[in-house]
MDTraj code that builds the backbone (N, CA, C; nanometers):
import mdtraj as md
import numpy as np

residues = "MET LYS ALA TRP GLU GLU PHE GLU LYS PHE ILE LYS ASP ILE ALA GLU TYR HIS GLY PHE TYR THR GLU HIS ARG VAL ILE PHE LYS ASP ASP TYR GLY ARG SER GLU ILE ASP ILE LEU ALA LYS ARG PHE ASP ILE ILE LEU ALA ILE ASP ALA LYS ARG TYR THR GLN SER TRP TYR ARG ALA SER ALA ILE LYS ARG GLU ALA LYS LYS HIS SER LYS ARG CYS ARG ARG PHE GLU LYS THR ILE GLY LYS LYS VAL ILE PRO VAL ILE VAL THR LEU ILE ASP ASP GLU ILE PHE LYS TYR GLU GLY CYS LEU VAL VAL PRO VAL ASP LYS PHE ASN ASP PHE LEU ASN ASN ILE HIS PHE TYR LEU GLU GLU LEU ALA".split()
xyz = np.array([
    [-2.4094, -0.5848, -3.2431],
    [-2.2674, -0.5908, -3.2164],
    [-2.2398, -0.6844, -3.0935],
    [-2.1432, -0.7680, -3.1132],
    [-2.1039, -0.8655, -3.0075],
    [-2.0326, -0.7924, -2.8984],
    [-2.0328, -0.8534, -2.7754],
    [-1.9734, -0.7931, -2.6510],
    [-1.8264, -0.7615, -2.6755],
    [-1.7555, -0.8469, -2.7362],
    [-1.6088, -0.8266, -2.7612],
    [-1.5834, -0.7140, -2.8590],
    [-1.6745, -0.7002, -2.9579],
    [-1.6623, -0.5926, -3.0498],
    [-1.6915, -0.4491, -2.9801],
    [-1.7882, -0.4522, -2.8976],
    [-1.8202, -0.3354, -2.8147],
    [-1.7012, -0.2928, -2.7305],
    [-1.6297, -0.3978, -2.6698],
    [-1.5218, -0.3729, -2.5800],
    [-1.4102, -0.3142, -2.6599],
    [-1.3755, -0.3687, -2.7813],
    [-1.2764, -0.3150, -2.8682],
    [-1.3006, -0.1665, -2.9055],
    [-1.4272, -0.1392, -2.9412],
    [-1.4712, -0.0044, -2.9820],
    [-1.4538, 0.0864, -2.8628],
    [-1.4876, 0.0442, -2.7479],
    [-1.4762, 0.1255, -2.6202],
    [-1.3263, 0.1597, -2.6009],
    [-1.2385, 0.0705, -2.6108],
    [-1.0931, 0.0875, -2.5951],
    [-1.0408, 0.1861, -2.7025],
    [-1.0851, 0.1674, -2.8230],
    [-1.0480, 0.2519, -2.9414],
    [-1.0924, 0.3982, -2.9060],
    [-1.2170, 0.4141, -2.8609],
    [-1.2748, 0.5497, -2.8292],
    [-1.1930, 0.6156, -2.7240],
    [-1.1572, 0.5453, -2.6209],
    [-1.0756, 0.6008, -2.5100],
    [-0.9398, 0.6466, -2.5604],
    [-0.8735, 0.5656, -2.6452],
    [-0.7446, 0.6074, -2.7094],
    [-0.7602, 0.7321, -2.7886],
    [-0.8668, 0.7425, -2.8672],
    [-0.8915, 0.8587, -2.9530],
    [-0.9126, 0.9845, -2.8628],
    [-0.9869, 0.9608, -2.7583],
    [-1.0128, 1.0726, -2.6582],
    [-0.8828, 1.1316, -2.6058],
    [-0.7852, 1.0484, -2.5970],
    [-0.6533, 1.0887, -2.5461],
    [-0.5545, 1.1332, -2.6563],
    [-0.6121, 1.1558, -2.7761],
    [-0.5347, 1.2146, -2.8843],
    [-0.4581, 1.1097, -2.9694],
    [-0.4875, 0.9832, -2.9589],
    [-0.4342, 0.8881, -3.0377],
    [-0.5015, 0.8676, -3.1686],
    [-0.4269, 0.8585, -3.2739],
    [-0.4892, 0.8200, -3.4028],
    [-0.4973, 0.6663, -3.3972],
    [-0.6124, 0.6128, -3.4286],
    [-0.6284, 0.4617, -3.4152],
    [-0.6717, 0.3976, -3.5450],
    [-0.6297, 0.2711, -3.5503],
    [-0.6777, 0.1835, -3.6638],
    [-0.7300, 0.0613, -3.5865],
    [-0.8412, 0.0145, -3.6446],
    [-0.9085, -0.0986, -3.5789],
    [-0.8782, -0.2344, -3.6692],
    [-0.8512, -0.3358, -3.6076],
    [-0.8240, -0.4666, -3.6657],
    [-0.7195, -0.4567, -3.7775],
    [-0.5981, -0.4286, -3.7420],
    [-0.4849, -0.4175, -3.8300],
    [-0.4355, -0.5554, -3.8676],
    [-0.4451, -0.5895, -3.9932],
    [-0.3980, -0.7244, -4.0397],
    [-0.2702, -0.7026, -4.1132],
    [-0.1666, -0.7909, -4.0734],
    [-0.0423, -0.7882, -4.1460],
    [0.0060, -0.9323, -4.1755],
    [0.0925, -0.9434, -4.2742],
    [0.1475, -1.0696, -4.3174],
    [0.3055, -1.0600, -4.3153],
    [0.3634, -1.1685, -4.2687],
    [0.5078, -1.1776, -4.2766],
    [0.5452, -1.3256, -4.3018],
    [0.6666, -1.3570, -4.2820],
    [0.7177, -1.4968, -4.3124],
    [0.6431, -1.5981, -4.2231],
    [0.5819, -1.5583, -4.1111],
    [0.5240, -1.6559, -4.0226],
    [0.3726, -1.6651, -4.0491],
    [0.3202, -1.5835, -4.1351],
    [0.1773, -1.5924, -4.1717],
    [0.1049, -1.4590, -4.1508],
    [-0.0283, -1.4768, -4.1387],
    [-0.1153, -1.3604, -4.1198],
    [-0.1451, -1.3448, -3.9694],
    [-0.1405, -1.2244, -3.9262],
    [-0.1794, -1.1853, -3.7883],
    [-0.2632, -1.0562, -3.7802],
    [-0.3304, -1.0389, -3.6660],
    [-0.4162, -0.9312, -3.6483],
    [-0.3830, -0.8616, -3.5188],
    [-0.3897, -0.7266, -3.5142],
    [-0.3815, -0.6481, -3.3948],
    [-0.5125, -0.5754, -3.3784],
    [-0.5771, -0.5925, -3.2605],
    [-0.7102, -0.5322, -3.2396],
    [-0.7096, -0.3866, -3.2669],
    [-0.6237, -0.3117, -3.2021],
    [-0.6221, -0.1699, -3.2099],
    [-0.4788, -0.1153, -3.2130],
    [-0.4480, -0.0416, -3.3167],
    [-0.3228, 0.0303, -3.3294],
    [-0.3431, 0.1706, -3.2903],
    [-0.2696, 0.2224, -3.1898],
    [-0.2957, 0.3619, -3.1425],
    [-0.1613, 0.4320, -3.1587],
    [-0.1608, 0.5477, -3.2325],
    [-0.0443, 0.6217, -3.2521],
    [-0.0529, 0.7650, -3.2072],
    [0.0491, 0.8117, -3.1337],
    [0.0504, 0.9571, -3.0946],
    [0.1977, 0.9899, -3.0718],
    [0.2452, 1.0937, -3.1514],
    [0.3840, 1.1394, -3.1430],
    [0.4759, 1.0175, -3.1778],
    [0.5665, 0.9840, -3.0862],
    [0.6632, 0.8815, -3.1120],
    [0.6133, 0.7474, -3.0528],
    [0.4905, 0.7401, -3.0107],
    [0.4409, 0.6183, -2.9386],
    [0.3418, 0.5377, -3.0307],
    [0.3675, 0.4108, -3.0481],
    [0.2722, 0.3263, -3.1149],
    [0.2367, 0.2082, -3.0204],
    [0.1065, 0.2050, -2.9798],
    [0.0561, 0.1006, -2.8950],
    [-0.0195, 0.0016, -2.9854],
    [0.0175, -0.1275, -2.9656],
    [-0.0551, -0.2340, -3.0300],
    [-0.1391, -0.2998, -2.9272],
    [-0.2680, -0.2732, -2.9239],
    [-0.3611, -0.3139, -2.8141],
    [-0.4368, -0.4340, -2.8516],
    [-0.4381, -0.5295, -2.7544],
    [-0.5188, -0.6510, -2.7694],
    [-0.6218, -0.6378, -2.6558],
    [-0.7508, -0.6244, -2.6951],
    [-0.8562, -0.6116, -2.5942],
    [-0.9033, -0.7526, -2.5548],
    [-0.8943, -0.7789, -2.4253],
    [-0.9369, -0.9097, -2.3735],
    [-1.0445, -0.8917, -2.2718],
    [-1.1548, -0.9585, -2.2940],
    [-1.2729, -0.9431, -2.1985],
    [-1.2653, -1.0389, -2.0800],
    [-1.1474, -1.0649, -2.0321],
    [-1.1345, -1.1513, -1.9144],
    [-1.2035, -1.0863, -1.7982],
    [-1.2816, -1.1639, -1.7269],
    [-1.3452, -1.1111, -1.6116],
    [-1.2917, -1.1784, -1.4854],
    [-1.3261, -1.1337, -1.3653],
    [-1.2783, -1.1909, -1.2391],
    [-1.3056, -1.3387, -1.2357],
    [-1.4274, -1.3818, -1.2749],
    [-1.4625, -1.5234, -1.2658],
    [-1.3929, -1.6046, -1.3712],
    [-1.3487, -1.5481, -1.4885],
    [-1.2806, -1.6221, -1.5849],
    [-1.1316, -1.6119, -1.5942],
    [-1.0886, -1.5156, -1.5065],
    [-0.9439, -1.4771, -1.5041],
    [-0.8510, -1.5921, -1.4491],
    [-0.7441, -1.6174, -1.5220],
    [-0.6481, -1.7065, -1.4670],
    [-0.5144, -1.6392, -1.5016],
    [-0.4260, -1.6304, -1.4023],
    [-0.2965, -1.5661, -1.4306],
    [-0.2228, -1.6308, -1.5417],
    [-0.2352, -1.7593, -1.5538],
    [-0.1613, -1.8396, -1.6569],
    [-0.2195, -1.8040, -1.7924],
    [-0.3473, -1.7732, -1.7997],
    [-0.4122, -1.7432, -1.9316],
    [-0.3636, -1.6044, -1.9806],
    [-0.3705, -1.5053, -1.8922],
    [-0.3261, -1.3790, -1.9291],
    [-0.1744, -1.3675, -1.9643],
    [-0.0924, -1.4424, -1.8879],
    [0.0492, -1.4496, -1.9203],
    [0.0771, -1.5166, -2.0501],
    [0.0004, -1.6155, -2.0802],
    [0.0179, -1.6846, -2.2120],
    [-0.0210, -1.5854, -2.3264],
    [-0.1263, -1.5160, -2.3098],
    [-0.1733, -1.4164, -2.4089],
    [-0.0781, -1.3022, -2.4249],
    [-0.0175, -1.2588, -2.3045],
    [0.0866, -1.1555, -2.3103],
    [0.2103, -1.1925, -2.3909],
    [0.2528, -1.3190, -2.3701],
    [0.3675, -1.3740, -2.4406],
    [0.3343, -1.3794, -2.5880],
    [0.2243, -1.4251, -2.6298],
    [0.1839, -1.4353, -2.7692],
    [0.1696, -1.3016, -2.8377],
    [0.1150, -1.2070, -2.7571],
    [0.0921, -1.0721, -2.8143],
    [0.2267, -0.9999, -2.8332],
    [0.3241, -1.0218, -2.7368],
    [0.4535, -0.9664, -2.7466],
    [0.5283, -1.0145, -2.8689],
    [0.5217, -1.1457, -2.8992],
    [0.5785, -1.2018, -3.0159],
    [0.5179, -1.1451, -3.1462],
    [0.3845, -1.1365, -3.1438],
    [0.3174, -1.0791, -3.2643],
    [0.3579, -0.9323, -3.2848],
    [0.3768, -0.8546, -3.1811],
    [0.4127, -0.7161, -3.1995],
    [0.5651, -0.7052, -3.2499],
    [0.6542, -0.7984, -3.2052],
    [0.7898, -0.7920, -3.2612],
    [0.7856, -0.8196, -3.4086],
    [0.6989, -0.9171, -3.4497],
    [0.6844, -0.9421, -3.5914],
    [0.6312, -0.8103, -3.6655],
    [0.5313, -0.7490, -3.6083],
    [0.4763, -0.6315, -3.6657],
    [0.5786, -0.5210, -3.6852],
    [0.6651, -0.5073, -3.5776],
    [0.7719, -0.4119, -3.5786],
    [0.8563, -0.4221, -3.6990],
    [0.8870, -0.5463, -3.7322],
    [0.9735, -0.5775, -3.8485],
    [0.9040, -0.5330, -3.9815],
    [0.7713, -0.5468, -3.9853],
    [0.7045, -0.5148, -4.1121],
    [0.6955, -0.3608, -4.1310],
    [0.6821, -0.2833, -4.0174],
    [0.6715, -0.1430, -4.0309],
    [0.8000, -0.0654, -4.0032],
    [0.9023, -0.1285, -3.9453],
    [1.0254, -0.0633, -3.9232],
    [1.0231, 0.0352, -3.8043],
    [0.9269, 0.0226, -3.7122],
    [0.9154, 0.1154, -3.6039],
    [0.8885, 0.0360, -3.4775],
    [0.9235, 0.0975, -3.3550],
    [0.9038, 0.0306, -3.2221],
    [0.7543, 0.0290, -3.1987],
    [0.7076, -0.0811, -3.1427],
    [0.5655, -0.0961, -3.1118],
    [0.5634, -0.1449, -2.9613],
    [0.4698, -0.0832, -2.8866],
    [0.4527, -0.1245, -2.7440],
    [0.3275, -0.2206, -2.7317],
    [0.3578, -0.3444, -2.6964],
    [0.2447, -0.4381, -2.6847],
    [0.1632, -0.4079, -2.5519],
    [0.0325, -0.3961, -2.5649],
    [-0.0570, -0.3726, -2.4500],
    [-0.1783, -0.4620, -2.4616],
    [-0.2093, -0.5190, -2.3420],
    [-0.3377, -0.5958, -2.3335],
    [-0.4237, -0.5199, -2.2362],
    [-0.5446, -0.4851, -2.2758],
    [-0.6419, -0.4189, -2.1905],
    [-0.7479, -0.5248, -2.1483],
    [-0.7723, -0.5430, -2.0198],
    [-0.8618, -0.6480, -1.9733],
    [-0.9683, -0.5827, -1.8898],
    [-1.0700, -0.6592, -1.8599],
    [-1.1863, -0.6138, -1.7686],
    [-1.1500, -0.6412, -1.6220],
    [-1.0333, -0.7013, -1.5975],
    [-0.9989, -0.7421, -1.4631],
    [-0.9718, -0.6051, -1.3797],
    [-1.0097, -0.6020, -1.2634],
    [-0.9768, -0.4937, -1.1720],
    [-0.8545, -0.5389, -1.0948],
    [-0.7381, -0.4914, -1.1513],
    [-0.6128, -0.5360, -1.0899],
    [-0.5128, -0.4238, -1.1165],
    [-0.3855, -0.4463, -1.0909],
    [-0.2891, -0.3461, -1.1166],
    [-0.2283, -0.3646, -1.2462],
    [-0.1654, -0.2591, -1.2998],
    [-0.0941, -0.2608, -1.4314],
    [0.0351, -0.3379, -1.3997],
    [0.0638, -0.4296, -1.4976],
    [0.1946, -0.5036, -1.4824],
    [0.2515, -0.5361, -1.6192],
    [0.3776, -0.5829, -1.6200],
    [0.4364, -0.6165, -1.7449],
    [0.4817, -0.7606, -1.7383],
    [0.4578, -0.8317, -1.8497],
    [0.5043, -0.9764, -1.8572],
    [0.5496, -0.9984, -2.0018],
    [0.6686, -1.0536, -2.0116],
    [0.7358, -1.0857, -2.1393],
    [0.7259, -0.9660, -2.2372],
    [0.7485, -0.8422, -2.1836],
    [0.7517, -0.7231, -2.2671],
    [0.6178, -0.6657, -2.2974],
    [0.5102, -0.7265, -2.2545],
    [0.3737, -0.6787, -2.2831],
    [0.3124, -0.6140, -2.1554],
    [0.2644, -0.4934, -2.1672],
    [0.1953, -0.4315, -2.0580],
    [0.0527, -0.4783, -2.0444],
    [0.0083, -0.5099, -1.9263],
    [-0.1239, -0.5576, -1.9028],
    [-0.1955, -0.4515, -1.8236],
    [-0.3011, -0.3948, -1.8799],
    [-0.3700, -0.2719, -1.8190],
    [-0.5171, -0.3067, -1.7951],
    [-0.5639, -0.3020, -1.6700],
    [-0.7035, -0.3190, -1.6467],
    [-0.7785, -0.2012, -1.7087],
    [-0.8970, -0.2198, -1.7625],
    [-0.9726, -0.1192, -1.8314],
    [-1.0049, 0.0040, -1.7401],
    [-1.0226, -0.0245, -1.6087],
    [-1.0476, 0.0876, -1.5230],
    [-0.9278, 0.1742, -1.4887],
    [-0.8018, 0.1288, -1.5342],
    [-0.6886, 0.2081, -1.5282],
    [-0.6378, 0.2596, -1.6550],
    [-0.7110, 0.2339, -1.7638],
    [-0.6670, 0.2681, -1.9019],
    [-0.6473, 0.4165, -1.9210],
    [-0.7504, 0.4970, -1.8671],
    [-0.7456, 0.6423, -1.8753],
    [-0.6126, 0.6982, -1.8066],
    [-0.5895, 0.6496, -1.6857],
    [-0.4717, 0.6921, -1.6142],
    [-0.3407, 0.6515, -1.6889],
    [-0.3498, 0.5252, -1.7428],
    [-0.2288, 0.4772, -1.8229],
    [-0.1998, 0.5728, -1.9367],
    [-0.3016, 0.6179, -2.0110],
    [-0.2805, 0.6973, -2.1329],
    [-0.2440, 0.8412, -2.0888],
    [-0.3065, 0.8907, -1.9754],
    [-0.2707, 1.0233, -1.9229],
    [-0.1251, 1.0303, -1.8776],
    [-0.0715, 0.9246, -1.8245],
    [0.0584, 0.9191, -1.7710],
    [0.1499, 0.8203, -1.8413],
    [0.1279, 0.8063, -1.9679],
    [0.2021, 0.6984, -2.0466],
    [0.3474, 0.6963, -2.0313],
    [0.4061, 0.8200, -2.0369],
    [0.5566, 0.8262, -2.0245],
    [0.6058, 0.7747, -1.8958],
    [0.5274, 0.8116, -1.7848],
    [0.5683, 0.7554, -1.6531],
    [0.5621, 0.6049, -1.6487],
    [0.4521, 0.5512, -1.6998],
    [0.4345, 0.4084, -1.6963],
    [0.5305, 0.3321, -1.7804],
    [0.5663, 0.3925, -1.9023],
    [0.6656, 0.3241, -1.9910],
    [0.8016, 0.3279, -1.9268],
    [0.8388, 0.4372, -1.8540],
    [0.9670, 0.4429, -1.7880],
    [0.9683, 0.3540, -1.6701],
    [0.8595, 0.3586, -1.5912],
    [0.8524, 0.2707, -1.4635],
    [0.8488, 0.1247, -1.4937],
    [0.7877, 0.0867, -1.5996],
    [0.7766, -0.0588, -1.6300],
    [0.8828, -0.0997, -1.7307],
    [0.9776, -0.0182, -1.7658],
    [1.0776, -0.0571, -1.8669],
    [1.1617, -0.1709, -1.8166],
])
top = md.Topology()
chain = top.add_chain()
for i, resn in enumerate(residues, 1):
    res = top.add_residue(resn, chain, resSeq=i)
    for name in ("N", "CA", "C"):
        top.add_atom(name, md.element.get_by_symbol(name[0]), res)
traj = md.Trajectory(xyz[None], top)
């Protein structure tokens, strides 16, 4: 198993631990073409579309994560139209940083992912 696959599985396992039903590598098609969401995590009225990025401190660039957040946000808006439900775009990274929001996408460092899921309603309200 490749490192990025292990990271995706790790994120999926954490979401499941917190009571989310998960789907791995969700592929959808719309008028713009074919797209993929790494992990779809559903619990009650919340649907998280998670993009797992193995950015590290040495490879991290603010512009790169912001560019990916913007792309992921657009992808999730497209996915919302195909399923008819609100989807929350989330990028989980290896970076040890703070949780922040950019272009509608939440960026969550992996070391804060447990806390994010434990307190998801707080974060969604705080970062709205």
